[in-house]
C-alpha positions as CSV (number, residue, x, y, z in Angstrom):
1,M,48.4,-5.9,-15.1
2,V,48.6,-4.1,-18.0
3,I,47.4,-7.4,-19.7
4,E,43.7,-7.1,-17.6
5,S,43.3,-3.7,-18.7
6,V,43.5,-4.0,-22.1
7,A,41.7,-7.4,-22.1
8,M,39.3,-5.2,-20.1
9,F,39.3,-2.9,-22.9
10,K,38.9,-5.3,-25.4
11,F,35.7,-6.3,-24.0
12,G,34.1,-3.4,-23.2
13,I,34.6,-2.5,-27.3
14,W,33.7,-5.8,-28.0
15,F,30.1,-5.4,-26.2
16,L,29.1,-2.4,-27.3
17,F,29.5,-3.3,-30.7
18,Q,26.9,-6.2,-30.2
19,S,24.2,-4.3,-30.7
20,W,22.9,-1.5,-33.5
21,D,21.8,0.2,-30.7
22,K,24.7,0.9,-29.0
23,I,26.7,1.4,-32.1
24,A,23.8,4.5,-32.9
25,F,24.1,5.6,-28.9
26,V,28.1,5.8,-29.5
27,V,27.5,7.8,-33.1
28,A,24.4,10.0,-31.5
29,V,27.0,11.0,-28.6
30,L,30.0,11.5,-30.9
31,G,27.8,13.8,-33.4
32,L,26.8,15.3,-30.5
33,W,30.1,16.3,-29.1
34,L,31.4,17.3,-32.3
35,A,28.4,19.7,-32.9
36,F,29.1,21.0,-30.0
37,Q,32.7,21.9,-31.1
38,M,32.1,23.4,-33.7
39,G,28.7,25.2,-31.9
40,R,31.4,26.5,-29.6
41,E,33.8,28.3,-32.3
42,K,31.1,29.4,-34.0
43,L,29.7,31.3,-30.8
44,R,32.8,32.5,-29.5
45,V,33.6,34.2,-33.2
46,Y,30.0,35.5,-33.2
47,R,30.1,37.1,-29.6
48,S,33.2,39.2,-30.9
49,R,32.1,40.3,-34.3
50,G,32.0,43.6,-32.3
51,W,34.9,43.9,-30.1
52,P,37.6,46.6,-31.0
53,T,40.3,45.2,-32.5
54,C,44.6,45.8,-32.6
55,A,47.1,43.6,-34.1
56,G,49.3,40.9,-32.3
57,T,52.4,39.1,-33.0
58,V,52.9,35.7,-33.7
59,E,55.4,33.9,-30.9
60,K,56.7,30.6,-29.7
61,L,55.5,29.4,-33.1
62,A,55.4,25.1,-32.8
63,V,54.3,21.9,-35.0
64,R,53.7,18.8,-34.0
65,K,52.7,14.9,-36.0
66,V,49.8,13.5,-34.3
67,D,49.0,10.0,-35.0
68,G,46.1,9.2,-36.3
69,G,45.0,6.6,-34.3
70,L,42.1,4.1,-34.8
71,N,41.3,6.1,-38.1
72,G,44.8,6.4,-39.4
73,V,44.8,10.0,-40.7
74,D,47.5,11.8,-39.7
75,Y,47.2,15.2,-39.2
76,W,49.7,18.1,-37.9
77,K,49.0,20.6,-35.0
78,I,50.2,24.3,-35.4
79,T,50.0,26.0,-32.1
80,F,51.6,29.7,-30.9
81,D,51.2,32.5,-28.8
82,F,50.5,36.0,-29.9
83,R,51.3,39.0,-27.9
84,Y,49.2,42.2,-28.1
85,L,49.0,45.7,-26.3
86,V,46.1,47.4,-25.1
87,E,46.4,49.4,-22.0
88,A,49.0,47.1,-20.8
89,E,50.7,43.5,-22.7
90,H,48.7,40.4,-23.0
91,T,49.3,37.0,-24.2
92,G,47.2,34.6,-25.7
93,S,47.1,31.5,-27.8
94,Y,46.1,29.4,-30.4
95,K,46.1,26.5,-32.0
96,F,44.8,24.7,-35.6
97,N,45.1,21.0,-37.6
98,C,46.8,21.0,-40.7
99,T,46.1,17.5,-43.1
100,S,49.4,17.1,-44.5
101,E,53.2,17.6,-44.1
102,E,53.5,20.6,-46.7
103,M,50.5,22.7,-45.0
104,A,52.2,22.1,-42.0
105,Q,55.2,23.5,-43.1
106,G,53.3,26.5,-45.2
107,A,51.5,27.6,-42.2
108,M,54.7,27.8,-40.3
109,A,56.3,29.8,-43.0
110,G,53.5,32.2,-43.6
111,L,52.9,33.1,-39.7
112,E,56.4,33.1,-38.8
113,G,57.0,36.2,-37.5
114,K,53.8,37.8,-39.0
115,S,51.0,39.7,-37.2
116,V,47.3,38.6,-36.7
117,S,44.6,40.5,-35.5
118,V,43.3,40.2,-32.0
119,H,39.5,40.7,-31.2
120,Y,39.2,41.8,-27.3
121,P,36.3,43.0,-24.8
122,K,36.6,46.0,-23.6
123,S,35.6,45.2,-20.0
124,N,38.9,42.8,-20.1
125,P,41.6,43.4,-22.9
126,G,43.7,40.4,-21.6
127,K,40.7,38.2,-23.2
128,G,41.4,38.8,-26.6
129,I,41.0,36.1,-29.2
130,V,42.2,35.6,-32.7
131,W,39.3,33.9,-35.3
132,E,39.9,30.9,-37.3
133,D,39.4,32.4,-41.2
134,E,41.7,35.9,-40.3
135,V,44.7,33.0,-39.0
136,W,44.2,31.1,-42.4
137,D,44.3,34.5,-44.4
138,V,47.9,35.5,-42.9
139,W,49.5,32.0,-44.1
140,W,47.7,30.8,-46.4
141,D,48.9,32.3,-49.5
142,T,52.4,31.3,-48.3
143,Y,51.1,27.9,-48.3
144,W,49.9,28.5,-51.5
145,T,52.6,29.7,-53.8
146,M,55.2,27.0,-51.8
147,S,52.7,24.0,-53.1
148,H,52.1,25.6,-57.0
149,P,55.2,27.4,-57.9
150,A,53.9,27.0,-61.5
151,A,50.6,29.0,-60.6
152,E,53.2,32.0,-59.3
153,A,54.9,32.4,-62.9
154,G,52.5,32.2,-64.7
């Protein structure tokens, strides 16, 4: 049964890449998916630019290595929960990727016990979000000083 599934998968990949129009279709679909993902994040930040902010505490920080699969590029996924107080206590979660183990260690060290800015809609404070660039601002200096000790001394 498993061998048949693997054979079917291999046949599907072989069949898919037998002509340029099929390759172009796959590339176009992947490009549209990537544009959608990036656009969704930008739209989320754009919509929340006028929302009030509050401080949130980073909790449940975790890192895991993700195998690069077909492209062979491994990366490290950082995930954390954040807790904030607006009328009542709320929680949210956030995740991002690091391109090296050293960067992941710097992110973990830089976020441990820190606070992040939480943007929330006045109509529904429980839907708070954090912005990627603000999260990076919290941990980047810690990573930089860990990976470039000579720059700190100079």
